[in-house]
VMD Tcl script that builds the backbone (N, CA, C; Angstrom):
set m [mol new atoms 444]
animate dup $m
set s [atomselect $m all]
$s set {name element resname resid chain x y z} {
  {N N MET 1 A 0.889 13.500 -17.597}
  {CA C MET 1 A -0.187 12.960 -16.808}
  {C C MET 1 A -0.337 13.807 -15.559}
  {N N GLY 2 A -1.566 14.092 -15.200}
  {CA C GLY 2 A -1.826 14.878 -14.009}
  {C C GLY 2 A -2.428 14.018 -12.908}
  {N N LEU 3 A -1.982 14.255 -11.691}
  {CA C LEU 3 A -2.517 13.557 -10.531}
  {C C LEU 3 A -3.053 14.584 -9.551}
  {N N MET 4 A -4.111 14.214 -8.827}
  {CA C MET 4 A -4.657 15.116 -7.822}
  {C C MET 4 A -5.109 14.299 -6.615}
  {N N ILE 5 A -5.085 14.941 -5.477}
  {CA C ILE 5 A -5.515 14.323 -4.227}
  {C C ILE 5 A -6.899 14.876 -3.899}
  {N N ARG 6 A -7.832 13.978 -3.609}
  {CA C ARG 6 A -9.170 14.407 -3.210}
  {C C ARG 6 A -9.807 13.323 -2.357}
  {N N SER 7 A -10.979 13.577 -1.858}
  {CA C SER 7 A -11.699 12.655 -0.995}
  {C C SER 7 A -11.877 11.295 -1.679}
  {N N SER 8 A -11.785 10.217 -0.867}
  {CA C SER 8 A -11.871 8.862 -1.391}
  {C C SER 8 A -12.882 8.044 -0.598}
  {N N ALA 9 A -13.631 7.204 -1.284}
  {CA C ALA 9 A -14.556 6.286 -0.614}
  {C C ALA 9 A -13.791 5.156 0.071}
  {N N ILE 10 A -12.555 4.903 -0.336}
  {CA C ILE 10 A -11.758 3.829 0.253}
  {C C ILE 10 A -11.196 4.260 1.605}
  {N N HIS 11 A -10.560 5.424 1.630}
  {CA C HIS 11 A -9.959 5.908 2.871}
  {C C HIS 11 A -9.673 7.405 2.749}
  {N N ALA 12 A -10.311 8.203 3.552}
  {CA C ALA 12 A -10.067 9.645 3.681}
  {C C ALA 12 A -9.745 10.319 2.350}
  {N N ALA 13 A -8.459 10.376 1.997}
  {CA C ALA 13 A -8.027 11.012 0.746}
  {C C ALA 13 A -7.432 9.959 -0.173}
  {N N GLY 14 A -7.550 10.184 -1.448}
  {CA C GLY 14 A -6.988 9.275 -2.441}
  {C C GLY 14 A -6.337 10.052 -3.562}
  {N N CYS 15 A -5.596 9.341 -4.390}
  {CA C CYS 15 A -4.896 9.931 -5.533}
  {C C CYS 15 A -5.646 9.536 -6.809}
  {N N TYR 16 A -5.963 10.540 -7.609}
  {CA C TYR 16 A -6.724 10.335 -8.839}
  {C C TYR 16 A -5.925 10.874 -10.016}
  {N N THR 17 A -6.140 10.262 -11.175}
  {CA C THR 17 A -5.519 10.771 -12.388}
  {C C THR 17 A -6.484 11.733 -13.082}
  {N N THR 18 A -5.950 12.761 -13.680}
  {CA C THR 18 A -6.789 13.707 -14.418}
  {C C THR 18 A -6.804 13.390 -15.908}
  {N N THR 19 A -5.924 12.467 -16.319}
  {CA C THR 19 A -5.831 12.065 -17.723}
  {C C THR 19 A -5.727 10.542 -17.792}
  {N N PRO 20 A -6.049 9.938 -18.930}
  {CA C PRO 20 A -5.891 8.489 -19.053}
  {C C PRO 20 A -4.413 8.088 -18.894}
  {N N ILE 21 A -4.185 6.899 -18.329}
  {CA C ILE 21 A -2.829 6.385 -18.157}
  {C C ILE 21 A -2.737 5.044 -18.873}
  {N N PRO 22 A -1.812 4.888 -19.814}
  {CA C PRO 22 A -1.676 3.610 -20.515}
  {C C PRO 22 A -1.137 2.503 -19.601}
  {N N ALA 23 A -1.565 1.280 -19.848}
  {CA C ALA 23 A -1.064 0.125 -19.105}
  {C C ALA 23 A 0.456 0.065 -19.206}
  {N N GLY 24 A 1.103 -0.291 -18.113}
  {CA C GLY 24 A 2.561 -0.425 -18.088}
  {C C GLY 24 A 3.316 0.863 -17.836}
  {N N SER 25 A 2.619 1.986 -17.733}
  {CA C SER 25 A 3.276 3.279 -17.525}
  {C C SER 25 A 3.729 3.456 -16.083}
  {N N ARG 26 A 4.849 4.170 -15.920}
  {CA C ARG 26 A 5.224 4.661 -14.596}
  {C C ARG 26 A 4.266 5.789 -14.266}
  {N N VAL 27 A 3.642 5.699 -13.084}
  {CA C VAL 27 A 2.660 6.708 -12.705}
  {C C VAL 27 A 3.309 7.754 -11.805}
  {N N VAL 28 A 3.963 7.307 -10.744}
  {CA C VAL 28 A 4.582 8.220 -9.792}
  {C C VAL 28 A 5.592 7.436 -8.964}
  {N N GLU 29 A 6.590 8.131 -8.439}
  {CA C GLU 29 A 7.568 7.499 -7.562}
  {C C GLU 29 A 7.141 7.675 -6.108}
  {N N TYR 30 A 7.334 6.630 -5.306}
  {CA C TYR 30 A 7.070 6.707 -3.866}
  {C C TYR 30 A 8.316 7.309 -3.230}
  {N N THR 31 A 8.189 8.510 -2.711}
  {CA C THR 31 A 9.356 9.227 -2.204}
  {C C THR 31 A 9.215 9.565 -0.732}
  {N N GLY 32 A 10.333 9.902 -0.127}
  {CA C GLY 32 A 10.380 10.325 1.263}
  {C C GLY 32 A 11.703 9.912 1.872}
  {N N PRO 33 A 11.955 10.344 3.092}
  {CA C PRO 33 A 13.195 9.964 3.769}
  {C C PRO 33 A 13.274 8.453 3.948}
  {N N ARG 34 A 14.489 7.940 3.895}
  {CA C ARG 34 A 14.724 6.513 4.131}
  {C C ARG 34 A 15.226 6.359 5.556}
  {N N ILE 35 A 14.527 5.502 6.293}
  {CA C ILE 35 A 14.885 5.257 7.680}
  {C C ILE 35 A 14.866 3.751 7.928}
  {N N THR 36 A 15.457 3.321 9.033}
  {CA C THR 36 A 15.416 1.897 9.349}
  {C C THR 36 A 14.032 1.536 9.869}
  {N N LYS 37 A 13.706 0.262 9.767}
  {CA C LYS 37 A 12.425 -0.223 10.282}
  {C C LYS 37 A 12.328 0.036 11.777}
  {N N ASP 38 A 13.442 -0.142 12.507}
  {CA C ASP 38 A 13.431 0.096 13.953}
  {C C ASP 38 A 13.113 1.552 14.278}
  {N N VAL 39 A 13.705 2.489 13.538}
  {CA C VAL 39 A 13.420 3.915 13.745}
  {C C VAL 39 A 11.949 4.195 13.434}
  {N N ALA 40 A 11.447 3.609 12.351}
  {CA C ALA 40 A 10.040 3.809 11.974}
  {C C ALA 40 A 9.109 3.254 13.048}
  {N N ASP 41 A 9.434 2.062 13.571}
  {CA C ASP 41 A 8.598 1.469 14.623}
  {C C ASP 41 A 8.532 2.380 15.842}
  {N N GLU 42 A 9.664 2.949 16.202}
  {CA C GLU 42 A 9.715 3.849 17.356}
  {C C GLU 42 A 8.967 5.157 17.057}
  {N N LYS 43 A 9.220 5.714 15.876}
  {CA C LYS 43 A 8.619 6.989 15.495}
  {C C LYS 43 A 7.094 6.917 15.439}
  {N N TYR 44 A 6.563 5.790 14.968}
  {CA C TYR 44 A 5.121 5.667 14.762}
  {C C TYR 44 A 4.456 4.696 15.737}
  {N N GLU 45 A 5.100 4.448 16.867}
  {CA C GLU 45 A 4.601 3.478 17.848}
  {C C GLU 45 A 3.136 3.722 18.233}
  {N N ASP 46 A 2.767 4.953 18.448}
  {CA C ASP 46 A 1.407 5.265 18.881}
  {C C ASP 46 A 0.545 5.871 17.777}
  {N N SER 47 A 0.989 5.764 16.547}
  {CA C SER 47 A 0.261 6.355 15.436}
  {C C SER 47 A -0.526 5.285 14.679}
  {N N PRO 48 A -1.831 5.468 14.501}
  {CA C PRO 48 A -2.612 4.470 13.768}
  {C C PRO 48 A -2.398 4.528 12.258}
  {N N THR 49 A -1.827 5.622 11.775}
  {CA C THR 49 A -1.630 5.797 10.336}
  {C C THR 49 A -0.169 6.080 10.031}
  {N N THR 50 A 0.371 5.319 9.089}
  {CA C THR 50 A 1.728 5.576 8.613}
  {C C THR 50 A 1.721 5.506 7.090}
  {N N TYR 51 A 2.753 6.027 6.499}
  {CA C TYR 51 A 2.923 5.969 5.047}
  {C C TYR 51 A 4.289 5.364 4.749}
  {N N LEU 52 A 4.552 4.213 5.359}
  {CA C LEU 52 A 5.845 3.549 5.239}
  {C C LEU 52 A 5.813 2.539 4.103}
  {N N PHE 53 A 6.909 2.476 3.362}
  {CA C PHE 53 A 7.029 1.508 2.275}
  {C C PHE 53 A 8.345 0.767 2.460}
  {N N GLY 54 A 8.282 -0.542 2.707}
  {CA C GLY 54 A 9.488 -1.342 2.937}
  {C C GLY 54 A 10.261 -1.583 1.656}
  {N N LEU 55 A 11.573 -1.403 1.737}
  {CA C LEU 55 A 12.456 -1.671 0.600}
  {C C LEU 55 A 13.147 -3.016 0.793}
  {N N GLY 56 A 13.419 -3.712 -0.297}
  {CA C GLY 56 A 14.161 -4.969 -0.233}
  {C C GLY 56 A 13.542 -5.930 0.760}
  {N N GLU 57 A 14.335 -6.324 1.757}
  {CA C GLU 57 A 13.865 -7.259 2.778}
  {C C GLU 57 A 13.105 -6.556 3.897}
  {N N GLY 58 A 12.917 -5.255 3.801}
  {CA C GLY 58 A 12.103 -4.527 4.752}
  {C C GLY 58 A 12.845 -3.880 5.900}
  {N N GLU 59 A 14.157 -3.963 5.929}
  {CA C GLU 59 A 14.917 -3.338 7.021}
  {C C GLU 59 A 15.027 -1.824 6.852}
  {N N THR 60 A 14.894 -1.364 5.613}
  {CA C THR 60 A 14.860 0.075 5.328}
  {C C THR 60 A 13.482 0.395 4.786}
  {N N VAL 61 A 12.926 1.527 5.212}
  {CA C VAL 61 A 11.612 1.937 4.744}
  {C C VAL 61 A 11.665 3.371 4.235}
  {N N ILE 62 A 10.770 3.659 3.307}
  {CA C ILE 62 A 10.568 5.028 2.865}
  {C C ILE 62 A 9.433 5.582 3.717}
  {N N ASP 63 A 9.695 6.696 4.375}
  {CA C ASP 63 A 8.686 7.387 5.176}
  {C C ASP 63 A 7.990 8.355 4.223}
  {N N GLY 64 A 6.896 7.905 3.637}
  {CA C GLY 64 A 6.252 8.579 2.526}
  {C C GLY 64 A 5.928 10.047 2.716}
  {N N HIS 65 A 6.371 10.842 1.756}
  {CA C HIS 65 A 6.056 12.270 1.674}
  {C C HIS 65 A 5.908 12.580 0.193}
  {N N GLY 66 A 4.701 12.792 -0.238}
  {CA C GLY 66 A 4.494 13.105 -1.641}
  {C C GLY 66 A 3.188 12.512 -2.128}
  {N N THR 67 A 2.944 12.661 -3.389}
  {CA C THR 67 A 1.688 12.243 -4.007}
  {C C THR 67 A 1.414 10.756 -3.817}
  {N N ALA 68 A 2.417 9.905 -3.979}
  {CA C ALA 68 A 2.205 8.457 -3.933}
  {C C ALA 68 A 1.699 7.969 -2.586}
  {N N MET 69 A 1.986 8.712 -1.517}
  {CA C MET 69 A 1.522 8.260 -0.199}
  {C C MET 69 A -0.005 8.280 -0.090}
  {N N PHE 70 A -0.681 8.943 -1.018}
  {CA C PHE 70 A -2.136 8.998 -0.995}
  {C C PHE 70 A -2.789 7.917 -1.858}
  {N N ILE 71 A -1.985 7.037 -2.445}
  {CA C ILE 71 A -2.555 5.946 -3.242}
  {C C ILE 71 A -3.022 4.865 -2.276}
  {N N ASN 72 A -4.315 4.600 -2.302}
  {CA C ASN 72 A -4.928 3.668 -1.367}
  {C C ASN 72 A -4.774 2.217 -1.799}
  {N N HIS 73 A -4.975 1.333 -0.818}
  {CA C HIS 73 A -4.947 -0.114 -1.052}
  {C C HIS 73 A -6.234 -0.561 -1.721}
  {N N SER 74 A -6.118 -1.568 -2.582}
  {CA C SER 74 A -7.283 -2.270 -3.113}
  {C C SER 74 A -6.896 -3.725 -3.346}
  {N N CYS 75 A -7.849 -4.625 -3.108}
  {CA C CYS 75 A -7.643 -6.043 -3.393}
  {C C CYS 75 A -7.793 -6.319 -4.889}
  {N N ASP 76 A -8.294 -5.344 -5.645}
  {CA C ASP 76 A -8.415 -5.414 -7.098}
  {C C ASP 76 A -7.830 -4.124 -7.668}
  {N N PRO 77 A -6.493 -3.985 -7.580}
  {CA C PRO 77 A -5.850 -2.705 -7.911}
  {C C PRO 77 A -5.716 -2.443 -9.404}
  {N N ASN 78 A -5.495 -1.158 -9.722}
  {CA C ASN 78 A -5.196 -0.791 -11.109}
  {C C ASN 78 A -3.706 -0.475 -11.286}
  {N N CYS 79 A -2.946 -0.504 -10.184}
  {CA C CYS 79 A -1.507 -0.260 -10.217}
  {C C CYS 79 A -0.776 -1.324 -9.401}
  {N N GLU 80 A 0.519 -1.357 -9.542}
  {CA C GLU 80 A 1.380 -2.203 -8.727}
  {C C GLU 80 A 2.664 -1.435 -8.452}
  {N N THR 81 A 3.448 -1.928 -7.511}
  {CA C THR 81 A 4.720 -1.276 -7.213}
  {C C THR 81 A 5.852 -2.048 -7.868}
  {N N ASP 82 A 6.895 -1.325 -8.196}
  {CA C ASP 82 A 8.074 -1.925 -8.813}
  {C C ASP 82 A 9.311 -1.261 -8.232}
  {N N GLU 83 A 10.114 -2.023 -7.511}
  {CA C GLU 83 A 11.341 -1.492 -6.927}
  {C C GLU 83 A 12.473 -1.656 -7.940}
  {N N GLN 84 A 13.072 -0.530 -8.313}
  {CA C GLN 84 A 14.157 -0.522 -9.301}
  {C C GLN 84 A 15.317 0.299 -8.751}
  {N N ASN 85 A 16.450 -0.360 -8.517}
  {CA C ASN 85 A 17.646 0.324 -8.028}
  {C C ASN 85 A 17.368 1.171 -6.781}
  {N N GLY 86 A 16.615 0.604 -5.838}
  {CA C GLY 86 A 16.338 1.308 -4.595}
  {C C GLY 86 A 15.257 2.366 -4.682}
  {N N ARG 87 A 14.638 2.510 -5.830}
  {CA C ARG 87 A 13.533 3.458 -5.997}
  {C C ARG 87 A 12.254 2.660 -6.198}
  {N N VAL 88 A 11.147 3.196 -5.716}
  {CA C VAL 88 A 9.857 2.512 -5.838}
  {C C VAL 88 A 8.953 3.302 -6.768}
  {N N TRP 89 A 8.523 2.625 -7.803}
  {CA C TRP 89 A 7.632 3.241 -8.786}
  {C C TRP 89 A 6.257 2.609 -8.693}
  {N N ILE 90 A 5.231 3.418 -8.854}
  {CA C ILE 90 A 3.862 2.935 -8.980}
  {C C ILE 90 A 3.619 2.820 -10.486}
  {N N MET 91 A 3.255 1.606 -10.916}
  {CA C MET 91 A 3.087 1.304 -12.336}
  {C C MET 91 A 1.632 0.940 -12.630}
  {N N ALA 92 A 1.134 1.354 -13.783}
  {CA C ALA 92 A -0.239 1.030 -14.186}
  {C C ALA 92 A -0.316 -0.430 -14.634}
  {N N LEU 93 A -1.198 -1.204 -14.004}
  {CA C LEU 93 A -1.403 -2.605 -14.385}
  {C C LEU 93 A -2.244 -2.731 -15.650}
  {N N ARG 94 A -3.090 -1.761 -15.862}
  {CA C ARG 94 A -4.009 -1.750 -16.999}
  {C C ARG 94 A -4.220 -0.300 -17.397}
  {N N GLU 95 A -4.932 -0.080 -18.484}
  {CA C GLU 95 A -5.268 1.297 -18.843}
  {C C GLU 95 A -6.158 1.867 -17.744}
  {N N ILE 96 A -5.834 3.058 -17.310}
  {CA C ILE 96 A -6.597 3.711 -16.244}
  {C C ILE 96 A -7.272 4.943 -16.831}
  {N N ALA 97 A -8.569 5.035 -16.635}
  {CA C ALA 97 A -9.351 6.133 -17.202}
  {C C ALA 97 A -9.120 7.430 -16.432}
  {N N ALA 98 A -9.284 8.540 -17.096}
  {CA C ALA 98 A -9.212 9.847 -16.436}
  {C C ALA 98 A -10.205 9.891 -15.289}
  {N N HIS 99 A -9.794 10.487 -14.178}
  {CA C HIS 99 A -10.605 10.688 -12.971}
  {C C HIS 99 A -10.775 9.424 -12.128}
  {N N GLU 100 A -10.084 8.340 -12.496}
  {CA C GLU 100 A -10.150 7.100 -11.725}
  {C C GLU 100 A -9.174 7.180 -10.543}
  {N N GLU 101 A -9.587 6.628 -9.406}
  {CA C GLU 101 A -8.682 6.579 -8.253}
  {C C GLU 101 A -7.606 5.528 -8.494}
  {N N LEU 102 A -6.372 5.887 -8.167}
  {CA C LEU 102 A -5.250 4.951 -8.289}
  {C C LEU 102 A -5.171 4.098 -7.030}
  {N N THR 103 A -4.929 2.803 -7.206}
  {CA C THR 103 A -4.816 1.881 -6.078}
  {C C THR 103 A -3.742 0.845 -6.376}
  {N N TYR 104 A -3.160 0.305 -5.314}
  {CA C TYR 104 A -2.329 -0.889 -5.449}
  {C C TYR 104 A -2.540 -1.755 -4.224}
  {N N ASP 105 A -2.181 -3.030 -4.337}
  {CA C ASP 105 A -2.340 -3.974 -3.232}
  {C C ASP 105 A -1.156 -3.793 -2.304}
  {N N TYR 106 A -1.400 -3.356 -1.068}
  {CA C TYR 106 A -0.319 -3.097 -0.123}
  {C C TYR 106 A 0.415 -4.372 0.268}
  {N N ASN 107 A -0.256 -5.521 0.243}
  {CA C ASN 107 A 0.398 -6.784 0.599}
  {C C ASN 107 A 1.234 -6.652 1.867}
  {N N LEU 108 A 0.644 -6.110 2.919}
  {CA C LEU 108 A 1.370 -5.945 4.183}
  {C C LEU 108 A 1.852 -7.305 4.673}
  {N N TYR 109 A 2.994 -7.305 5.320}
  {CA C TYR 109 A 3.579 -8.575 5.751}
  {C C TYR 109 A 4.086 -8.547 7.181}
  {N N ASP 110 A 3.938 -7.454 7.845}
  {CA C ASP 110 A 4.342 -7.420 9.248}
  {C C ASP 110 A 3.474 -6.413 9.971}
  {N N GLY 111 A 3.672 -6.319 11.222}
  {CA C GLY 111 A 2.899 -5.391 12.014}
  {C C GLY 111 A 2.470 -6.056 13.296}
  {N N ASP 112 A 1.807 -5.292 14.102}
  {CA C ASP 112 A 1.366 -5.851 15.368}
  {C C ASP 112 A 0.095 -6.655 15.139}
  {N N GLU 113 A -0.688 -6.756 16.138}
  {CA C GLU 113 A -1.891 -7.582 16.069}
  {C C GLU 113 A -3.048 -6.903 15.347}
  {N N ASP 114 A -2.866 -5.682 14.883}
  {CA C ASP 114 A -3.982 -4.983 14.256}
  {C C ASP 114 A -4.428 -5.690 12.981}
  {N N GLU 115 A -5.689 -5.527 12.662}
  {CA C GLU 115 A -6.290 -6.234 11.532}
  {C C GLU 115 A -5.923 -5.656 10.177}
  {N N ALA 116 A -5.565 -4.390 10.128}
  {CA C ALA 116 A -5.323 -3.691 8.859}
  {C C ALA 116 A -6.513 -3.914 7.917}
  {N N ARG 117 A -7.691 -3.575 8.414}
  {CA C ARG 117 A -8.913 -3.784 7.644}
  {C C ARG 117 A -8.892 -3.061 6.311}
  {N N CYS 118 A -9.392 -3.748 5.318}
  {CA C CYS 118 A -9.497 -3.201 3.975}
  {C C CYS 118 A -10.909 -2.681 3.754}
  {N N ASN 119 A -11.006 -1.531 3.107}
  {CA C ASN 119 A -12.301 -0.924 2.782}
  {C C ASN 119 A -12.465 -0.711 1.284}
  {N N CYS 120 A -11.775 -1.528 0.478}
  {CA C CYS 120 A -11.742 -1.250 -0.962}
  {C C CYS 120 A -13.067 -1.517 -1.669}
  {N N GLY 121 A -13.867 -2.439 -1.154}
  {CA C GLY 121 A -15.152 -2.726 -1.773}
  {C C GLY 121 A -15.074 -3.604 -3.012}
  {N N ALA 122 A -13.905 -4.192 -3.300}
  {CA C ALA 122 A -13.767 -5.067 -4.467}
  {C C ALA 122 A -14.628 -6.315 -4.291}
  {N N ALA 123 A -15.082 -6.887 -5.393}
  {CA C ALA 123 A -15.920 -8.085 -5.346}
  {C C ALA 123 A -15.243 -9.215 -4.564}
  {N N LYS 124 A -13.935 -9.357 -4.697}
  {CA C LYS 124 A -13.207 -10.420 -4.001}
  {C C LYS 124 A -12.285 -9.833 -2.926}
  {N N CYS 125 A -12.793 -8.855 -2.203}
  {CA C CYS 125 A -12.018 -8.219 -1.140}
  {C C CYS 125 A -11.688 -9.248 -0.065}
  {N N ARG 126 A -10.420 -9.281 0.383}
  {CA C ARG 126 A -10.024 -10.226 1.425}
  {C C ARG 126 A -10.195 -9.632 2.817}
  {N N LYS 127 A -10.737 -8.420 2.882}
  {CA C LYS 127 A -11.065 -7.740 4.147}
  {C C LYS 127 A -9.836 -7.372 4.967}
  {N N SER 128 A -8.669 -7.409 4.375}
  {CA C SER 128 A -7.429 -7.062 5.058}
  {C C SER 128 A -6.419 -6.553 4.044}
  {N N MET 129 A -5.566 -5.624 4.487}
  {CA C MET 129 A -4.491 -5.144 3.622}
  {C C MET 129 A -3.262 -6.052 3.713}
  {N N TYR 130 A -3.303 -7.060 4.624}
  {CA C TYR 130 A -2.201 -8.010 4.693}
  {C C TYR 130 A -2.220 -8.902 3.458}
  {N N SER 131 A -1.047 -9.369 3.061}
  {CA C SER 131 A -0.931 -10.249 1.901}
  {C C SER 131 A -1.620 -11.575 2.189}
  {N N PRO 132 A -2.046 -12.291 1.154}
  {CA C PRO 132 A -2.636 -13.617 1.380}
  {C C PRO 132 A -1.685 -14.539 2.158}
  {N N GLN 133 A -0.387 -14.456 1.874}
  {CA C GLN 133 A 0.590 -15.281 2.582}
  {C C GLN 133 A 0.632 -14.931 4.066}
  {N N GLU 134 A 0.599 -13.640 4.391}
  {CA C GLU 134 A 0.624 -13.217 5.791}
  {C C GLU 134 A -0.659 -13.634 6.501}
  {N N LEU 135 A -1.782 -13.567 5.821}
  {CA C LEU 135 A -3.038 -14.000 6.432}
  {C C LEU 135 A -3.005 -15.497 6.734}
  {N N ARG 136 A -2.432 -16.295 5.815}
  {CA C ARG 136 A -2.295 -17.741 6.069}
  {C C ARG 136 A -1.362 -17.990 7.248}
  {N N ARG 137 A -0.250 -17.249 7.309}
  {CA C ARG 137 A 0.697 -17.411 8.408}
  {C C ARG 137 A 0.018 -17.095 9.741}
  {N N ARG 138 A -0.735 -16.021 9.781}
  {CA C ARG 138 A -1.428 -15.627 11.008}
  {C C ARG 138 A -2.474 -16.669 11.419}
  {N N LYS 139 A -3.166 -17.231 10.434}
  {CA C LYS 139 A -4.178 -18.255 10.734}
  {C C LYS 139 A -3.516 -19.499 11.329}
  {N N ARG 140 A -2.389 -19.918 10.739}
  {CA C ARG 140 A -1.655 -21.080 11.278}
  {C C ARG 140 A -1.169 -20.801 12.693}
  {N N ALA 141 A -0.641 -19.612 12.934}
  {CA C ALA 141 A -0.145 -19.247 14.270}
  {C C ALA 141 A -1.274 -19.248 15.289}
  {N N ALA 142 A -2.444 -18.758 14.880}
  {CA C ALA 142 A -3.595 -18.746 15.793}
  {C C ALA 142 A -4.032 -20.171 16.127}
  {N N LYS 143 A -4.017 -21.077 15.147}
  {CA C LYS 143 A -4.370 -22.482 15.392}
  {C C LYS 143 A -3.386 -23.131 16.349}
  {N N ARG 144 A -2.088 -22.852 16.154}
  {CA C ARG 144 A -1.066 -23.417 17.053}
  {C C ARG 144 A -1.267 -22.888 18.477}
  {N N ALA 145 A -1.563 -21.616 18.594}
  {CA C ALA 145 A -1.752 -21.013 19.927}
  {C C ALA 145 A -2.990 -21.601 20.601}
  {N N ALA 146 A -4.050 -21.841 19.835}
  {CA C ALA 146 A -5.280 -22.402 20.404}
  {C C ALA 146 A -5.106 -23.860 20.814}
  {N N ALA 147 A -4.184 -24.567 20.143}
  {CA C ALA 147 A -3.949 -25.979 20.439}
  {C C ALA 147 A -3.133 -26.167 21.723}
  {N N ARG 148 A -2.494 -25.124 22.203}
  {CA C ARG 148 A -1.660 -25.244 23.410}
  {C C ARG 148 A -2.467 -25.314 24.649}
}
mol reanalyze $m
mol bondsrecalc $m
mol representation Tube
mol addrep $m
């Protein structure tokens, strides 16, 4: 299977397949140095863009370097992530056609007050890269703060 990086309507650059990918296939591994979340927070404090992928409970992150870091978020993805023995694989959720952009749902769960706006354009886009659970948590917290 061939992958290529090129311009994306979702965000700047995206990762595309040059050949069809069968459902359930391993597409690519998310690679890069492993650092603590605290080191990552310090390293990227003033950076609006990061390619961090949390492992396990999120105390260790992969500082993305490689093809997988260009896979954009979508609320209606064609891939998902699978952590196996400390490695993160991008897996095809369905058959993916040649020349299709690869996407997965980032399901962000932490971060500062930024919105993490989603630009995927899916019919049921939630307008955020945060997970539905994180969005509910934030909504409850905002209600509690407003009630004070």
